[in-house]
LODRENSE-241397 format. One record per residue: y, z, x of N, C-alpha, C, O in turn. Coordinates in steps of 0.001 Angstrom, whole numbers, padded with zeros to 6 digits, always signed. Example, Ala and Ser with C-alpha at 12.3 -4.5 7.8 and 13.67 -1.06 7.14 Angstrom:
2
-005690+007800+013190-004500+007800+012300-003300+007800+013200-003319+008465+014236/-002250+007080+012850-001060+007140+013670+000030+007870+012900+001138+008039+013409/
//
This chain:
303
+062348-072728-035761+061210-072646-035271+060625-073963-034864+059806-074022-033946/+061103-075237-035656+060596-076480-035350+061302-076967-034127+060640-077714-033407/+062503-076690-033764+063097-077112-032569+062415-076454-031399+062179-077077-030364/+062100-075174-031577+061397-074429-030342+060074-075161-030142+059666-075385-029002/+059387-075542-031238+058130-076087-031026+058112-077513-030271+057238-077855-029474/+059266-078314-030670+059392-079574-030008+059791-079339-028526+059253-080059-027685/+060627-078458-028152+060979-078134-026757+059571-077879-026015+059222-078536-025034/+058912-076998-026510+057777-076335-025680+056677-077560-025526+055937-077685-024550/+056709-078425-026654+055701-079580-026435+056234-080633-025592+055453-081498-025195/+057456-080678-025264+057934-081642-024310+058251-083026-024858+058423-083944-024056/+058349-083262-026292+058558-084605-026708+059907-085248-026108+060837-084509-025786/+059983-086590-025974+060993-087379-025330+061710-088209-026389+062697-088850-026029/+061307-088262-027678+061796-089163-028686+063364-088927-028932+063717-087772-029168/+064293-089909-028895+065637-089833-029121+065903-089089-030489+066690-088145-030566/+065173-089595-031586+065280-089129-032918+065080-087531-032873+065929-086734-033271/+063926-087210-032369+063479-085948-032381+064385-085112-031408+064679-083966-031747/+064826-085600-030264+065834-084922-029433+067035-084608-030256+067503-083485-030070/+067681-085439-031206+068777-085233-031934+068506-084049-032851+069289-083102-032927/+067447-084124-033500+066990-083135-034540+066904-081730-033693+067443-080707-034116/+066197-081776-032492+066046-080592-031738+067342-079845-031438+067379-078621-031316/+068494-080714-031318+069848-080011-030934+070621-079731-032142+071765-079278-032105/+069962-080014-033248+070699-079535-034473+070267-078154-034894+069143-077790-034549/+071105-077263-035671+070541-076008-036087+069536-076269-037161+069709-077159-037994/+068485-075493-037141+067432-075489-038063+067905-075102-039376+068783-074257-039552/+067295-075749-040314+067768-075343-041710+066624-074936-042466+065644-075668-042605/+066727-073687-043003+065533-073135-043849+065504-073653-045154+066480-074315-045507/+064572-073482-045941+064426-073878-047195+065569-073277-048112+066130-073966-048965/+065853-072053-047899+066735-071377-048653+068302-072142-048512+069073-072350-049448/+068498-072452-047210+069734-073071-046969+069802-074502-047526+070864-074973-047934/+068592-075210-047534+068702-076319-048228+069073-076481-049694+069735-077403-050171/+068496-075344-050397+068917-075199-051793+070232-074839-052136+070629-074907-053299/+071064-074390-051028+072341-073884-051164+073414-074771-050650+074591-074694-051001/+072967-075557-049856+073812-076561-049151+074063-077749-050059+073128-078437-050468/+075486-078018-050410+075800-079022-051195+075455-080543-050656+075411-081569-051334/+075229-080398-049278+074817-081765-048774+073412-081695-048654+072925-081999-047565/+072560-081295-049728+071193-081184-049600+070689-082558-049447+071326-083553-049792/+069512-082569-048912+068693-083775-048624+067755-084079-049683+067343-083247-050492/+067384-085481-049644+066187-085841-050565+065319-086712-049825+065705-087319-048826/+064165-086788-050284+063135-087715-049650+063078-088858-050207+063040-088946-051434/+063060-090013-049349+062844-091481-049791+061774-092017-049017+061951-092334-047841/+060602-092149-049633+059403-092870-048844+059262-092019-047683+059154-090799-047809/+059258-092641-046473+058950-091919-045271+060184-091576-044506+060120-091228-043327/+061437-091680-045239+062658-091292-044523+063224-090236-045252+063203-090278-046482/+063802-089152-044558+064463-088162-045195+065993-088359-045061+066512-088654-043984/+066719-088174-046256+068025-088570-046094+068856-087350-046717+068383-086617-047585/+070119-087212-046192+070983-086240-046833+072185-086805-047181+072507-087865-046645/+073032-086188-048128+074308-086874-048496+075186-086936-047384+075920-087924-047346/+075276-086110-046478+076298-086400-045412+075600-087342-044285+076095-087393-043158/+074637-087959-044563+074028-088890-043703+073042-088271-042600+072603-088927-041655/+072765-086989-042831+071696-086351-041739+070399-086116-042550+070386-085522-043628/+069356-086612-041964+068058-086361-042554+067434-085030-042453+067748-084241-041562/+066512-084760-043400+065913-083428-043281+064724-083504-042201+064251-084586-041854/+064333-082422-041757+063334-082276-040800+061963-082782-041081+061354-082146-041941/+061398-083710-040581+060261-084242-040957+059056-083360-040522+059262-082371-039819/+057958-083657-040874+056714-083046-040433+056501-082963-038862+056970-083824-038118/+055838-081981-038441+055523-081967-037093+054592-082981-036552+053457-083133-037002/+055131-083735-035493+054117-084674-035185+053057-084150-034311+052980-082966-033981/+052282-085033-033967+051128-084541-033164+051553-084078-031727+052493-084609-031136/+050831-083092-031217+051070-082403-029904+051016-083467-028912+050088-084275-028964/+051944-083555-027986+051911-084348-026793+051209-083861-025777+050716-082751-025977/+051003-084392-024677+050287-083840-023562+051156-082613-022857+052384-082580-022779/+050363-081758-022436+050975-080494-021871+051894-080957-020651+051535-081758-019787/+053140-080324-020717+053975-080577-019517+053454-079736-018412+052429-079057-018470/+054283-079848-017367+053853-079310-016037+054320-077896-016310+055387-077628-016863/+053373-076952-015849+053754-075546-015795+055037-075123-015159+055337-075514-014031/+055812-074318-015873+057084-073858-015259+056888-072711-014259+055839-072073-014169/+057919-072515-013560+057733-071356-012486+057366-070059-013391+057711-069903-014562/+056579-069142-012591+056261-067807-013113+057487-067038-013391+058416-066956-012588/+057467-066474-014555+058593-065447-014808+058335-064297-014046+057241-064106-013516/+059442-063386-013947+059303-062112-013419+058216-061256-014030+058001-061299-015242/+057508-060459-013188+056564-059520-013612+057097-058543-014631+058175-057972-014465/+056331-058358-015686+057017-057396-016651+056509-055955-016262+055706-055762-015349/+056988-055087-016949+056571-053548-016614+055079-053293-016998+054556-053885-017943/+054472-052458-016286+053126-052180-016485+052866-051468-017825+053458-050414-018060/+052020-051991-018698+051826-051466-020043+050941-050261-019869+050447-049983-018776/+050730-049489-021048+049907-048279-020958+048635-048619-020709+048176-049704-021066/+047969-047741-020086+046311-047960-019635+045626-047836-020933+045734-046909-021735/+044928-048867-021025+043966-048995-022134+042872-048118-022082+042567-047655-020983/+042181-047788-023152+040917-047026-023237+039933-047654-022196+039843-048855-021941/+039164-046569-021600+038032-047004-020603+037044-047712-021517+036708-047301-022627/+036578-048925-020869+035625-049867-021581+034249-049119-021169+034136-048225-020330/+033285-049669-021918+031844-049136-021689+031390-049405-020290+031839-050376-019681/+030564-048632-019779+030012-048765-018391+029213-050038-018384+028385-050226-019275/+029404-050894-017466+028723-052055-017247+027447-051912-016579+027221-050900-015915/+026549-052886-016705+025269-052722-016036+025328-052482-014463+026172-053067-013784/+024425-051620-013917+024479-051323-012376+024219-052574-011679+023294-053337-011961/+025152-052765-010676+024993-054046-009781+023918-053714-008835+023427-052588-008748/+023510-054892-008016+022509-054748-007069+022925-053757-005968+024121-053659-005695/+022040-053042-005342+022266-052106-004229+022731-052865-003027+022058-053789-002569/+023955-052462-002472+024463-053099-001333+023810-052769-000004+022956-051883+000035/+024138-053385+001008+023483-052988+002245+023826-051583+002680+024915-051088+002390/+022923-050946+003361+023232-049563+003705+024325-049577+004942+024194-050323+005912/+025333-048725+004790+026344-048582+005700+025913-047920+007020+024770-047476+007130/+026770-047848+007986+026482-047167+009460+026401-045763+008912+027005-045331+007930/+025439-045023+009814+025273-043670+009611+026598-042943+010173+027159-043278+011217/+026980-041980+009393+028111-041219+009707+027689-040187+010776+026531-039964+011129/+028834-039582+011246+028573-038553+012204+027768-037372+011645+027841-037177+010431/+027070-036629+012338+026331-035477+011814+027302-034369+011368+028256-034042+012074/+027067-033869+010324+028028-032745+009724+027500-031365+010465+026446-031278+011094/+028315-030465+010286+028131-029276+010801+026906-028598+009959+026678-028825+008771/+026180-027740+010786+024959-027086+010200+025272-026209+009223+026146-025373+009451/+024651-026242+008039+024999-025470+006988+024380-024014+007008+023592-023870+007943/+024510-023129+006371+023862-021684+006469+022443-021853+006082+022083-022747+005316/+021642-020991+006615+020210-020979+006473+019882-020594+005112+020400-019587+004630/+019070-021303+004453+018693-020956+003170+017715-019800+003096+017366-019245+004139/+017231-019388+001857+016532-018140+001795+015111-018698+002233+014796-019877+002075/+014292-017747+002792+013056-018069+003298+012083-018446+002069+012049-017764+001045/+011423-019409+002236+010454-019920+001131+009219-019176+001248+009024-018502+002259/+008337-019230+000287+007016-018614+000219+006236-018908+001346+006400-019978+001931/+005270-017951+001783+004492-018345+003066+003381-019399+002599+002738-019264+001558/+003241-020414+003449+002373-021384+003002+000916-021145+003458+000771-020317+004357/-000148-021734+002980-001495-021430+003190-001708-021649+004722-001054-022470+005363/-002737-020799+005289-002915-020836+006790-003249-022178+007204-003820-022917+006403/-002966-022563+008332-003401-023653+008963-004743-023689+009568-005343-022637+009789/-005189-024705+009816-006484-024828+010657-006358-024211+012044-005294-024376+012640/-007371-023495+012632-007217-022827+013860-007022-023928+015022-007819-024860+015131/-006039-023785+015790-005866-024601+016922-006833-024359+018000-007555-023363+017998/-006859-025229+018895-007777-025028+020191-007422-023928+020955-006247-023617+021149/-008414-023296+021418-008172-022009+022318-007393-022197+023522-007779-023012+024360/-006335-021527+023694-005597-021640+024908-006137-021118+026040-007129-020390+026018/-005500-021468+027130-006067-020834+028428-006025-019193+028528-005107-018601+027961/-006914-018550+029170-006862-017119+029267-005677-016680+030067-005363-017239+031118/-005028-015679+029559-003873-015052+030278-004417-014094+031272-005602-013766+031323/-003457-013654+032078-003822-012711+033160-004173-011421+032515-003661-011084+031447/-005125-010625+033211-005592-009308+032703-004410-008357+032800-003760-008252+033840/-004113-007585+031567-003187-006554+031549-003651-005470+032253-004794-005442+032708/-002794-004498+032393-003135-003065+033032-004118-002355+032176-004068-002395+030946/-005060-001670+032888-005839-000810+032147-005301+000086+031067-004357+000792+031420/-005643+000185+030020-005110+001336+029053-005720+002726+029293-006691+002829+030041/-005183+003808+028681-005650+005140+029035-007140+005276+028410-007459+004664+027391/-007945+006056+029050-009254+006302+028580-009470+006942+027358-008995+008064+027184/-010159+006352+026432-010357+006840+025060-011247+008133+025133-011912+008459+026116/-011162+008813+023961-012057+009956+023886-013440+009578+023959-013820+008430+023733/-014200+010534+024273-015740+010224+024514-016409+010244+023187-016295+011151+022363/-017026+009300+023072-017826+009065+021782-018846+010053+021618-019203+010760+022560/-019356+010142+020416-020425+011083+020057-021821+010609+020942-022027+009428+021220/-022616+011569+021284-023752+011254+022032-024920+010558+021151-025313+011046+020091/-025385+009465+021663-026117+008746+020895-027550+009472+020714-027716+010572+021241/-028537+008891+020004-029845+009480+019986-030652+009299+021188-030441+008272+021832/-031538+010114+021604-032443+010128+022739-033288+008927+022653-033820+008652+021577/-033456+008190+023687-034356+007133+023590-035752+007469+023824-036051+008639+024066/-036560+006632+023778-038058+006968+023892-038272+007205+025285-037510+006713+026118/-039307+007963+025625-039556+008434+026937-040236+007279+027663-041203+006728+027137/-039790+006907+028799-040345+005846+029307-041812+006075+030070-042387+007163+030030/-042243+005131+030638-043616+005321+031218-043513+005979+032488-042596+005742+033274/-044397+006769+032697-044578+007758+033985-044671+006670+035256-045423+005697+035311/-043780+007067+036176-043728+006127+037355-045028+006508+038285-045789+007440+038024/-045146+005694+039332-046200+005902+040282-045899+007087+041046-044750+007387+041367/-047042+007843+041374-046880+009033+042097-046416+008792+043574-047042+007984+044260/-045460+009392+044030-044849+009298+045382-045829+009814+046356-046879+010354+046007/-045440+009626+047686-046288+009953+048736-046235+011530+048807-045286+012119+048289/-047206+012186+049417-047381+013524+049466-046207+014081+050473-045914+013472+051502/-045641+015157+050117-044662+015889+050880-045381+016335+052143-046599+016211+052277/-044602+016847+053039-045006+017521+054230-045391+019055+053825-044530+019813+053378/-046561+019401+053989-046935+020726+053818-046350+021822+054700-046249+021666+055917/-045943+022996+054039-045282+024016+054841-046306+024712+055474-047065+025422+054814/-046420+024580+056773-047600+025239+057504-047020+026140+058582-047799+026700+059353/-045702+026322+058693-045147+027104+059680-044434+028257+059029-043578+027968+058193/-044671+029551+059302-044018+030580+058696-044473+031994+059023-045627+032127+059431/-043724+033025+058895-044139+034325+059067-043338+035390+058366-042136+035248+058139/-044000+036420+058039-043318+037513+057334-043833+038819+057912-045009+039180+057849/-042754+039551+058530-043181+040879+059155-042483+042070+058440-041472+041924+057752/-043137+043329+058668-042833+044528+058033-042789+045721+059027-043066+045569+060217/-042421+046940+058478-042567+048173+059200-043262+049097+058345-043095+049146+057126/-044086+049869+059039-044880+050992+058162-044161+052306+058271-044627+053241+057619/-043051+052515+059031-042381+053597+059075-040846+053455+058797-040249+052386+058928/-040210+054728+058368-038673+054580+058012-038046+054752+059242-038658+055190+060216/-036730+054403+059273-035891+054403+060492-034601+054855+060310-033968+054391+059362/-034020+055781+061133-032712+056265+060864-031697+055322+061374-031776+054644+062399/-030703+055372+060489-029453+054349+060702-028279+055304+061034-027825+055922+060071/-027725+055517+062227-026415+056482+062305-025182+055853+061637-024993+054642+061524/-024424+056764+061238-023177+056252+060751-022394+055586+061760-022207+056171+062827/-021823+054226+061529-021083+053604+062322-021644+053089+063620-020912+052803+064568/-023075+052964+063652-023745+052343+064930-024656+051211+064330-025541+051478+063517/-024417+050024+064737-025142+048809+064332-026664+049062+064944-026806+049330+066138/-027676+048968+064131-029048+049344+064655-029914+048353+064380-029844+047910+063233/-030817+047815+065197-031842+046756+064969-032896+047345+064414-033251+048441+064849/-033604+046717+063332-034606+047236+062572-035763+046745+063408-035822+045649+063964/-036772+047799+063427-038038+047754+064125-039203+047174+063210-039239+047531+062033/-040107+046337+063684-041225+045978+062762-042519+046188+063593-042509+046118+064822/-043558+046432+062914-044954+046872+063501-046054+045929+062882-047177+045991+063381/-045853+045158+061954-046923+044503+061350-046529+043170+060752-045344+042966+060489/-047432+042271+060528-047221+040982+059879-047989+040729+058684-049196+040972+058692/-047408+040258+057637-048090+039843+056402-048925+038562+056610-050114+038497+056299/-048213+037528+057165-048824+036421+057804-047922+035899+058732-046713+036130+058705/-048574+035097+059673-047815+034441+060786-048670+033221+061266-049629+033347+062027/-048263+032100+060784-049009+030898+061033-048890+030185+062418-049737+029397+062839/-047630+030579+063155-047276+029900+064339-047223+030896+065570-046728+030606+066659/-047763+032026+065267-047776+033154+066356-046324+033337+066807-046010+033245+067994/-045376+033620+065752-044000+033845+065935-043572+035336+066098-042508+035639+066638/-044406+036203+065632-043899+037605+065769-044262+038260+067156-045381+038189+067664/-043157+038919+067713-043060+039344+069057-042894+040949+068782-041781+041445+068609/-044005+041655+068759-043746+043114+068437-042877+043975+069575-042290+045014+069274/-042872+043428+070872-041997+043981+071777-040559+043874+071552-039822+044736+072029/-040110+042951+070908-038668+042743+070652-038263+042959+069215-037091+043030+068846/-039458+043071+068329-039433+043071+066774-038603+041978+066176-037818+042143+065242/-038858+040768+066835-038294+039535+066332-039300+038443+066123-040462+038483+066530/-038741+037452+065444-039620+036228+065278-039175+035197+066129-038015+034797+066031/-040070+034646+067073-039802+033725+067970-040186+032374+067619-041361+032195+067300/-039223+031198+067629-039574+029896+067031-040467+029124+067978-040172+029036+069170/-041453+028616+067519-042406+027845+068361-042313+026300+068023-042473+025422+068871/-042049+026077+066747-041710+024669+066257-040404+024455+065659-040100+025044+064622/-039586+023628+066259-038341+023462+065634-038350+022842+064309-039322+022220+063879/-037115+023040+063582-036927+022505+062247-035857+023382+061524-035229+024301+062049/-035744+022917+060137-035057+023636+059342-035601+024793+058575-036496+024541+057768/-035188+026045+058709-035838+027320+058263-035056+027971+057235-033827+027921+057216/-035816+028630+056313-035422+029602+055462-035554+031043+055983-036673+031511+056192/-034447+031747+056196-034588+033012+056614-034208+034132+055587-033152+034074+054957/-035113+035162+055440-034707+036253+054375-035009+037560+055045-035742+037652+056030/-034341+038674+054399-034446+039926+054823-034095+040939+053846-033185+040720+053047/-034879+042260+053845-034471+043186+052912-034721+044480+053509-035712+044624+054225/-033807+045577+053255-034241+046938+053499-034016+047779+052346-033354+047399+051380/-034574+048951+052438-034357+049948+051185-033429+051348+051868-033884+052118+052714/-032299+051413+051368-031394+052434+051894-031619+053898+051278-031924+054120+050106/-031420+054831+052251-031294+056205+051823-030103+056730+052359-030062+056894+053578/-029029+057055+051601-027646+057393+052079-027265+058723+051626-027497+059060+050465/-026670+059541+052494-026243+060990+051937-024845+060734+051146-024148+059725+051247/-024617+061765+050416-023300+061694+049654-022219+061516+050705-022344+062044+051810/-021157+060784+050383-019982+060522+051067-018677+060667+050359-018352+059752+049603/-017884+061696+050504-016696+061697+049766-015697+060542+049966-014890+060232+049089/-015779+059966+051064-014947+058717+051475-015630+057377+051145-015061+056337+051478/-016739+057340+050551-017280+056155+050178-018005+055439+051311-019188+055684+051547/-017329+054592+051982-017863+053833+053065-018420+052555+052712-018125+052044+051632/-019248+051957+053573-019860+050613+053452-021324+050605+053869-021750+051575+054495/-022061+049672+053596-023307+049342+054209-023563+047906+054260-023309+047129+053339/-024147+047552+055534-024132+046135+055887-025465+045564+056536-026019+046142+057471/-025897+044488+056020-027309+044058+056577-027165+042497+057247-026736+041601+056520/-027469+042258+058398-027389+041017+059196-028558+040372+059640-029367+041060+060262/-028820+039094+059426-029834+038380+060224-029051+037866+061494-027935+037348+061461/-029782+038083+062567-029392+037637+063751-030319+036580+064520-031545+036691+064519/-029611+035500+065204-030228+034618+065948-029862+034800+067409-028698+034611+067760/-030766+035146+068248-030351+035310+069686-029256+036287+069832-028355+036051+070637/-029253+037554+068999-028526+038511+069107-026931+038286+068310-026017+039111+068298/-026938+037134+067775-025608+036851+067049-025936+036652+065595-026861+035954+065179/-024958+037436+064755-025077+037314+063365-024957+035753+062838-024044+034975+063112/-026061+035505+062048-026159+034205+061434-025990+034249+059902-025710+033237+059258/-026180+035524+059318-025925+035617+057897-025755+037143+057766-026307+037883+058581/-025006+037630+056764-024818+039082+056487-024515+039204+055160-024142+038247+054482/-024691+040653+054614-024239+041068+053462-023718+042278+053409-024316+043226+053916/-022526+042425+052788-021568+043577+053115-021220+044231+051644-020647+043578+050772/-021610+045519+051485-021510+046065+050208-020773+047523+050283-020784+048182+051322/-020179+047929+049176-019418+049206+049140-020584+050426+048991-021497+050268+048181/-020515+051439+049674-021500+052696+049414-020931+053744+048661-021512+054828+048635/-019837+053568+048021-019281+054733+047393-020069+055334+046240-019933+056503+045880/-020991+054366+045623-021620+054952+044530-023005+055186+044861-023859+055292+043981/-023298+055283+046257-024778+055397+046610-025004+056772+047136-026141+057009+047546/-024045+057788+047197-024169+058920+047831-025242+059802+047131-025179+060036+045924/-026253+060295+047954-027341+061238+047489-028490+060503+046854-029566+061045+046602/-028192+059166+046594-029423+058487+045989-030261+057906+046803-029871+057596+047929/-031397+057680+046451-032497+056914+047266-032876+055667+046641-032752+055499+045428/-033386+054689+047511-033959+053530+047020-033049+052424+046654-033405+051636+045778/-031927+052295+047235-031027+051305+046904-031097+050106+048029-030742+050219+049202/-031645+048913+047391-032078+047895+048323-030821+046939+048463-029887+046814+047670/-031027+046310+049646-029927+045479+050198-030659+044013+050759-031620+044077+051525/-030183+042878+050363-030951+041607+050726-029810+040732+051280-028639+040765+050901/-030404+039842+052365-029613+038754+052921-030487+037596+053150-031687+037758+053371/-029874+036292+053101-030654+035194+053373-029812+033955+053696-028625+033954+053370/-030363+032880+054329-029706+031783+054781-030686+030670+055102-031886+030918+055217/-030191+029436+055250-031011+028363+055721-030329+027611+057019-029184+027169+056928/-030958+027512+058017-030360+026902+059182-031500+026321+060078-032691+026582+059912/-030998+025505+061045-031907+024785+061937-032052+025593+063124-031101+026135+063687/-033362+025672+063529-033719+026603+064779-034492+025687+065693-035167+024724+065330/-034306+026118+066942-034964+025434+067983-035913+026247+068667-035912+027458+068446/-036829+025677+069573-037892+026287+070182-037229+027480+071057-036188+027269+071679/-037847+028690+071079-037235+029880+071791-036117+030716+070986-035726+031820+071362/-035704+030131+069965-034707+031045+069282-035494+032171+068679-036583+032065+068114/-034772+033301+068881-035314+034612+068296-034492+035213+067035-033265+035310+067050/-035263+035588+065996-034668+036027+064838-034983+037359+064632-036132+037797+064674/-033804+038133+064370-033981+039601+064235-033178+040137+063017-032502+039350+062354/-033231+041355+062732-032689+042113+061605-031833+043408+061984-032455+044294+062570/-030522+043614+061727-029771+044484+062052-028957+045206+060857-028394+044520+060004/-028914+046657+060829-028256+047367+059721-027188+048224+060370-027142+048599+061542/-026339+048460+059383-025068+049214+059826-024519+049979+058585-024524+049432+057482/-024077+051161+058751-023431+051796+057400-022243+052792+058123-022239+053191+059287/-021395+053020+057222-020164+054064+057530-019895+054995+056372-018924+054854+055629/-020787+055944+056251-020690+056937+055189-020325+058309+055773-020131+059280+055042/-020239+058359+057071-019972+059836+057802-021185+060591+058227-021079+061574+058960/-022380+060145+057773-023559+060854+058070-024643+059873+058143-024506+058750+057659/-025914+060323+058837-026929+059342+059025-027428+058951+057645-027380+059681+056656/-027950+057623+057694-028682+057210+056697-030194+056683+057202-030577+056792+058367/-030886+056164+056247-032266+055738+056657-032557+054362+056076-032000+054036+055027/-033358+053574+056667-034062+052428+056245-035618+052825+056031-036449+052985+056926/-035820+052950+054601-037123+053494+054097-038104+052254+054117-037842+051110+053745/-039260+052723+054619-040582+051708+054364-041045+051964+052975-041116+053077+052454/-041354+050824+052424-041811+050842+050944-042686+049681+050903-042497+048606+051473/-043980+050128+049926-045003+049013+049862-045598+049391+048416-045536+050519+047928/-046136+048357+047861-047109+048606+046723-048463+048261+047127-048799+047927+048263/-049279+048377+046015-050720+048073+046381-050968+046613+046827-051941+046261+047494/-050020+045835+046404-050097+044402+046788-049655+043926+047888-050332+043112+048516/-048519+044317+048297-047797+044070+049630-046669+045124+050017-046201+045977+049263/-046316+044885+051394-045122+045544+051930-043893+044945+051480-043702+043730+051523/-042944+045895+050989-041695+045253+050433-040377+045446+051305-039432+044659+051267/-040436+046663+052146-039193+046908+052878-039704+047912+054068-040675+048658+053939/-039010+047825+055084-038168+046803+055330-038998+045310+055687-040187+045321+056006/-038241+044111+055589-039057+042893+055606-038102+041801+056249-036893+041799+056022/-038711+040898+057044-038017+039720+057742-039038+038686+057548-040244+038850+057734/-038392+037472+057111-039257+036177+056842-038378+034925+057356-037159+034775+057267/-039381+034039+057938-038837+032747+058345-039850+031716+057916-040982+031721+058401/-039467+030831+057014-040290+029748+056585-039663+028259+056907-038569+027938+056443/-040427+027386+057727-039937+026190+058064-040025+025124+056833-041093+024896+056265/-038897+024546+056505-038750+023739+055420-038992+022355+055728-039674+021610+055023/-038380+022007+056869-038517+020501+057218-038225+020201+058689-037481+020957+059313/-038706+019271+059195-038436+018990+060615-037062+019154+061265-036910+018900+062460/
//
């Protein structure tokens, strides 16, 4: 052990170098070796002339480091040491490429309504929808004030009503003009007894009315009855009725009327016809108040 220490320390003393090249002697060996050594002052001597190993001298200066030896095999990994304190945050690295979009997460709860935004521009008007059901009628409003009285209308001052005081035979199948012999009123001198007509003296729009009271014999074939107002000999209005239910009965009236424009000189007459197979009659009829049949009237309504 002493020689190893001397070599490692690098001593250059000749005496020590000699000692270093001799084999080391342990204490046990000194006791058994017949050439044991003894100490004399500061010198160690042995019987064979070789001194014992003296005490280790002071360490010399360290020699130059030798070349590194080969790396030894890696030892077993030691236990993990305690985590050291966190170091300072380093600078942020460059952003990596955006990764693929992950699947959509579950819809979160609805947030509170936001504030109303500004009103956008009005869109184009859409097509009209179907008409809804009519609503209930509302209550009647208060009656408004009476309006001003309008101008007075034109008074009806032109008209005539003529009649006959006798009955008249109407042959079957023969159109027959009814004759008149009196006037209930005639404001415009319209009645012409010679032609049994009303002659227009004032043009305008007229209401024309006529009536007769039939007497018809029984007819197995039924037949018909017809009453016509004529203007200048042409039918202007007529009434046509079945006569099947009139056989043998008296007092069946027939009426006809129209409104039309007439000019000066137009002649209004009355014509009757029947087809029962036998003669019939136009009966005259009156009450205590007025003559009712036969009757022909013309009333001017407007210019």
